[in-house]
C-alpha positions as CSV (number, residue, x, y, z in Angstrom):
1,H,0.0,0.0,0.0
2,V,1.2,3.5,-0.9
3,D,0.3,6.6,1.1
4,L,-1.0,9.0,-1.5
5,S,-2.0,11.8,0.9
6,P,0.8,14.1,-0.4
7,V,-0.4,13.6,-3.9
8,R,-4.0,14.3,-2.9
9,E,-2.8,17.5,-1.3
10,L,-0.9,18.5,-4.5
11,V,-4.0,17.9,-6.6
12,S,-6.1,19.9,-4.1
13,L,-3.6,22.8,-4.3
14,Q,-3.7,22.6,-8.1
15,R,-7.5,22.8,-8.1
16,R,-7.3,25.9,-6.0
17,C,-4.8,27.5,-8.4
18,S,-7.1,26.7,-11.3
19,N,-10.1,28.2,-9.5
20,N,-8.1,31.3,-8.7
21,L,-6.9,31.7,-12.2
22,N,-10.5,31.3,-13.4
23,Q,-11.7,34.0,-11.0
24,V,-9.0,36.4,-12.2
25,A,-10.0,35.7,-15.8
26,I,-13.7,36.4,-15.1
27,Q,-12.8,39.6,-13.3
28,A,-10.6,40.7,-16.2
29,N,-13.2,39.9,-18.8
30,T,-16.0,41.5,-16.9
31,Y,-14.4,44.7,-15.5
32,G,-11.1,44.9,-17.4
33,A,-9.3,45.2,-14.0
34,I,-6.3,43.3,-15.2
35,Y,-3.9,43.9,-18.0
36,P,-3.7,41.2,-20.8
37,E,0.0,40.8,-20.1
38,E,-0.8,40.0,-16.4
39,L,-3.4,37.4,-17.4
40,A,-1.0,35.9,-19.9
41,A,1.7,35.6,-17.2
42,L,-0.8,33.9,-14.8
43,Q,-1.7,31.5,-17.6
44,R,2.0,30.7,-18.2
45,D,2.6,30.2,-14.5
46,Y,-0.4,27.9,-14.3
47,A,0.8,25.8,-17.2
48,A,4.3,25.6,-15.6
49,L,2.6,24.2,-12.4
50,W,0.3,21.8,-14.2
51,G,3.0,20.1,-16.4
52,P,5.1,18.6,-13.5
53,L,2.0,17.6,-11.6
54,S,0.5,15.9,-14.6
55,D,3.7,14.0,-15.2
56,L,3.8,12.9,-11.6
57,L,0.2,11.7,-11.7
58,K,0.9,9.7,-14.9
59,Q,3.9,8.0,-13.3
60,L,1.9,7.1,-10.2
61,S,-0.9,5.8,-12.3
62,A,1.6,3.6,-14.2
63,L,3.0,2.3,-10.8
64,I,-0.5,1.5,-9.6
65,E,-1.3,-0.5,-12.7
66,L,1.7,-2.8,-12.1
């Protein structure tokens, strides 16, 4: 048995980041309160976070299938 609680926490944090990014996008689209460059930077940061987490989850999935 493998303790996956740290992975669950990472996924939870990733969801929060996704929700935060979505709220910023809604705010920017509705009120124009954020510059397009800032939104693009947030999107790049989110993509940089998601890539490694996605790779980790794929590797864990492969281990579990064994």
